[in-house]
N, C-alpha and C positions, 0 to 999 in steps of 0.2 A: 110686668113684674112676675117672676116665676112663682109658682105655687110651691109651698114647702110641705114636707111630711110632718104631720102632727103626732101627738102621743098615741093616737088610735091607729096610726099607720096610713092615714088618708092624706092626700094632697089637698091643701086648702090655702086660701088667701092669707097673706101675712097681716094686713091691716083691715080693721072694721071701720068703714067710713063714718059710722055714727059718732065716733069719737073725734075730737078736734086735734088731739096730740097723741103720740104713741111713744111709749118708753120701751126701747128694745135693748135687751141685755144679751150679748153674746157671751157664752160661758162653755164649760165642759165639766163632766163629772170628776175628772182627775185634777182639776184646778183648785188648789187650796183656797186662794183668795176669792175665787168665784163662790165656793161653798160657804165661806165666811160671810159673804155679802148677802146670802139668801135670807137669813132672819131679818136683816134690815129692809130688804125688799118686801118681805111679808108685812112688816109693820106699816110701811108706806102704802102698800096695796090696800090694807084694811082701812086706811084713813085717806085714801086717794080722792082727788078731785074727780067728779063724775065725767068730766070731759077727757080724762086720760086713760088710755088703754095700756095695759102691761103685756109685754110679749118677751118670752125668752127663746133664744135660738142657740141650740147646742152645736158645737163643732166637733163633737165626739166622733171618733172613727168607729167605736164599738157601741152599737145600738143597745146591747144588753146592759152595758155599764150605764148608759144614759137612762134606760128604763128603771134600773135599780136606783139611780140617784133620784129620779122622779118619785118613785115609791117612798124613798126615805125623806125627801124634802117637802112633799105635800104642797107644791106651789099651785095655787088655784087659778092662775092666769094661763093664757095660751102658751103652749110649749111646742117648739119645732126643733127639727134636727136637719143639719146639712153637713156633708163631709166634703173634703177637698176633692174626692173622686166624683162627686155629684156634677152633672153637666152644667148646672146653674150656679155652681159655687162662685165662679168668676163674676157673674152678674151681681150676685149678692155682695161680693167683696167690693166691687166698684160702686154699686149703689150706696152702700153704707160706709165706704172708706175703711173697710176692715183690713187691718194689716197683720192679723194673726195674734196680736197681743190681747189677752183676755184677763179679767173681765173687761169687756168693752161695752160701754153704755152710750146709747145714742137716742136723742129725742128728735122725732120727725113729725111733719104735718101730713095731711092726707095725700099730698102729692109726692111723698117720700123725700121732701126737701129737709135736709139736716138743719135743725135749729141749733143744736149744740151736741158735743160728744166729749167723752172722757174715757181714759184708759186706766185700769188698775183698780184696786180695792178702794171703795169710797166709804166714808163714815156716814152715819145716819144724817148728820147735818149737811154734809156734801150733797147727799142724794135729795134731801128736802129742798135745798137751794136749786139743785139741778132741775127739778121738775116743777118749780113754781110756774104757774100759768098766769100770764098777765090777764087781768080782768079787762074786758073791753067796755 
């Protein structure tokens, strides 16, 4: 899996394998529904299951706009950016079945296997149902 650029400008792994599941949200600074969903994501993040990792991946073409949005939104989880010009964009697109529609939320396991995905603005209840992790 390709390494992605994080908010510090460094390339790093997308998933942290100490978590069982990973909630990945593809978004962009210019996407109204994406920005509307962030407060809901924050609420879920603050009450999350300890087995769940939160990750946001921006598809912004403009890194300055992305950084500005990060400063405004104060999301405490992992933040990455990838643009269509990035050599690994197609790999990411294929791995996560990203078709360019955002917000795109995908739940994956440690092998990047997609458990479920949804496109568009979700309600808080939709997101809570989406991330329910079955107890074993």
